[in-house]
C-alpha positions as CSV (number, residue, x, y, z in Angstrom):
1,Q,143.7,-127.2,-81.4
2,V,140.0,-127.9,-80.6
3,E,139.7,-129.9,-77.5
4,L,135.9,-130.2,-77.1
5,V,133.9,-131.1,-80.2
6,E,130.1,-131.3,-80.0
7,S,127.8,-133.2,-82.5
8,G,124.3,-134.4,-82.7
9,G,122.3,-131.2,-83.0
10,G,119.6,-130.8,-85.5
11,S,116.0,-129.9,-86.1
12,V,113.1,-131.8,-84.5
13,Q,109.4,-131.3,-83.8
14,A,108.1,-130.6,-80.4
15,G,108.0,-133.8,-78.4
16,G,110.9,-135.3,-80.2
17,S,114.3,-136.4,-79.0
18,L,117.9,-135.7,-79.7
19,T,121.2,-136.9,-78.3
20,L,124.2,-134.6,-78.2
21,S,127.8,-135.9,-78.0
22,C,130.9,-134.1,-77.0
23,A,134.4,-135.6,-77.8
24,V,136.9,-134.3,-75.3
25,S,140.6,-134.5,-75.1
26,G,141.7,-136.9,-72.4
27,D,143.5,-134.5,-70.1
28,I,140.6,-132.2,-70.0
29,F,138.0,-134.9,-69.6
30,H,139.8,-136.6,-66.7
31,N,140.8,-133.5,-64.8
32,H,137.7,-131.3,-64.9
33,C,134.0,-131.4,-64.2
34,M,132.0,-131.7,-67.5
35,G,128.7,-130.1,-68.4
36,W,126.3,-128.8,-71.0
37,F,125.2,-125.2,-71.4
38,R,123.0,-123.4,-73.9
39,Q,122.6,-120.0,-75.3
40,I,120.1,-118.2,-77.4
41,P,121.4,-115.2,-79.3
42,G,120.9,-112.0,-77.3
43,K,120.5,-114.0,-74.0
44,E,122.9,-115.0,-71.4
45,R,124.4,-118.5,-71.5
46,E,122.7,-120.9,-69.0
47,G,123.6,-124.2,-67.5
48,V,121.8,-127.4,-68.5
49,A,123.4,-130.3,-66.7
50,I,126.6,-131.2,-65.0
51,I,128.1,-134.6,-64.3
52,A,130.8,-135.9,-62.0
53,R,133.2,-138.7,-62.7
54,D,131.2,-141.0,-60.4
55,G,128.1,-140.3,-62.4
56,G,126.5,-137.9,-59.9
57,A,124.6,-135.4,-61.9
58,S,122.7,-132.1,-61.5
59,Y,120.2,-130.4,-63.8
60,A,118.8,-127.0,-64.3
61,N,115.2,-126.7,-62.9
62,Y,113.7,-126.2,-66.4
63,V,114.9,-129.7,-67.5
64,N,112.3,-131.3,-65.3
65,G,113.3,-134.8,-65.9
66,R,113.4,-134.5,-69.7
67,F,117.2,-134.7,-70.2
68,N,119.9,-137.2,-69.1
69,I,123.6,-136.4,-69.0
70,S,126.0,-139.3,-69.2
71,Q,129.6,-140.0,-70.0
72,D,131.8,-142.7,-71.4
73,N,135.1,-142.5,-69.5
74,A,136.8,-144.9,-71.9
75,K,136.0,-142.8,-74.9
76,N,136.3,-139.4,-73.2
77,T,132.9,-138.5,-74.4
78,L,130.0,-136.6,-72.8
79,Y,126.4,-137.1,-73.8
80,L,123.1,-135.2,-73.4
81,E,120.0,-137.2,-74.2
82,M,117.1,-134.9,-74.6
83,R,113.5,-136.0,-74.7
84,S,110.1,-134.3,-74.9
85,L,111.8,-131.3,-76.5
86,K,109.9,-128.0,-76.5
87,P,110.3,-125.0,-78.8
88,E,111.8,-123.1,-75.9
89,D,114.7,-125.6,-75.9
90,T,115.8,-124.2,-79.2
91,S,119.3,-122.9,-78.6
92,M,123.0,-123.5,-79.3
93,Y,124.2,-126.2,-76.9
94,Y,127.8,-126.1,-75.6
95,C,129.9,-128.7,-74.0
96,A,132.1,-127.2,-71.2
97,A,134.8,-128.2,-68.7
98,G,135.6,-126.4,-65.5
99,G,136.5,-126.8,-61.9
100,T,138.1,-130.0,-60.6
101,V,136.8,-133.6,-60.5
102,Y,137.0,-133.4,-56.7
103,A,134.7,-130.4,-56.4
104,C,132.4,-131.9,-59.0
105,H,131.4,-134.7,-56.6
106,L,129.5,-132.2,-54.5
107,D,125.9,-131.6,-55.7
108,S,126.1,-128.2,-54.1
109,W,129.1,-127.3,-56.3
110,R,127.5,-128.6,-59.4
111,R,124.3,-126.6,-58.6
112,R,126.3,-123.4,-58.2
113,W,128.0,-124.0,-61.6
114,I,124.6,-124.6,-63.3
115,D,123.0,-121.5,-61.7
116,R,125.9,-119.1,-62.2
117,P,124.8,-116.3,-64.5
118,G,126.6,-116.5,-67.9
119,G,127.9,-120.1,-67.4
120,A,131.6,-119.6,-66.8
121,A,133.9,-122.5,-67.7
122,E,137.6,-123.0,-68.5
123,Y,137.0,-124.8,-71.8
124,W,134.2,-124.6,-74.3
125,G,133.3,-126.4,-77.4
126,Q,132.2,-124.6,-80.6
127,G,128.5,-125.5,-80.0
128,T,125.8,-127.5,-81.8
129,Q,122.5,-126.0,-82.8
130,V,119.2,-127.6,-81.6
131,T,116.0,-126.3,-83.2
132,V,112.6,-127.5,-82.0
133,S,109.6,-126.6,-84.1
134,S,106.0,-126.5,-82.8
């Protein structure tokens, strides 16, 4: 039973945009903090962005205003809009759920999750590949 399903990955040229989606089962979406992570083969998984139910969001430093995480609470769907993509953004992107909705309201908690080496989470999607060419 797959509970987090990503879509929207693809190949774009540098400077282009992509929007990733993640369809999540209702019980997971409404009981956990949601976020996006990414991983290049041979490297450790890293956090990208985290969002709380109230819309409060935190981003990895390398995002630098280029990405926007959002959610549709009625559709149990998480999004990641990516603009000004760079070749170094090439990676497998994963949707993840972890922690509680209460902890997620704290920016400090979200930042710790983003910065935690290896990107631990309770639930993971199967990933969607993003490839950015120069």
